[in-house]
C-alpha positions in Angstrom: 30.7 115.2 81.7 32.5 117.8 83.9 33.2 114.8 86.7 34.7 112.7 83.8 37.4 115.2 82.8 38.3 115.2 86.7 38.4 111.4 87.3 40.1 110.3 83.9 43.1 112.5 84.8 43.4 111.5 87.8 42.8 107.9 87.4 45.6 107.7 85.0 47.9 109.3 87.0 47.4 106.9 89.5 48.1 104.0 87.3 51.5 105.9 86.4 52.4 106.5 89.7 51.8 102.4 91.1 52.8 100.9 88.1 56.3 101.3 88.4 56.9 103.8 86.1 59.8 106.2 87.1 61.5 109.0 85.1 64.9 107.9 83.5 67.4 108.8 86.2 70.9 108.8 84.5 73.2 106.4 85.7 77.0 106.2 85.9 78.7 104.1 83.3 80.2 101.1 84.2 82.8 98.9 82.7 80.7 95.7 82.2 77.5 97.4 80.8 78.6 100.2 78.6 82.6 100.0 78.1 83.2 96.3 77.5 80.6 95.9 74.7 82.6 98.8 72.6 86.1 96.9 73.2 84.7 93.1 72.8 83.2 94.7 69.0 86.2 96.8 68.2 89.6 96.1 70.6 90.1 92.7 71.6 90.9 91.0 68.6 94.3 92.7 69.0 94.2 93.7 72.7 94.3 90.5 74.5 97.2 88.1 75.6 99.5 86.7 72.8 98.5 89.1 70.2 99.8 92.5 68.4 98.7 95.2 70.7 100.9 95.8 73.9 98.2 95.6 76.6 95.0 93.5 77.5 91.5 94.7 77.3 89.5 92.1 78.2 88.9 93.1 81.9 88.3 96.1 83.9 91.8 95.4 85.8 93.6 94.7 82.8 92.0 98.3 81.4 92.1 100.5 84.6 95.7 101.3 84.3 95.5 102.5 80.6 92.7 104.7 81.3 
């Protein structure tokens, strides 16, 4: 039974290390992944060309001068 206590954790560690499981690394926010969904859900009804708001927030290029 003592050998089993050593083999099982070692086998589990080997599986985790070789299965592509990695620790969560923080990533920098991006416009397309993080900001655009918020703008599209809440802002772009008005913030688009031809609407009431004074500037477009549809693309990164449109938005960048305002942040």
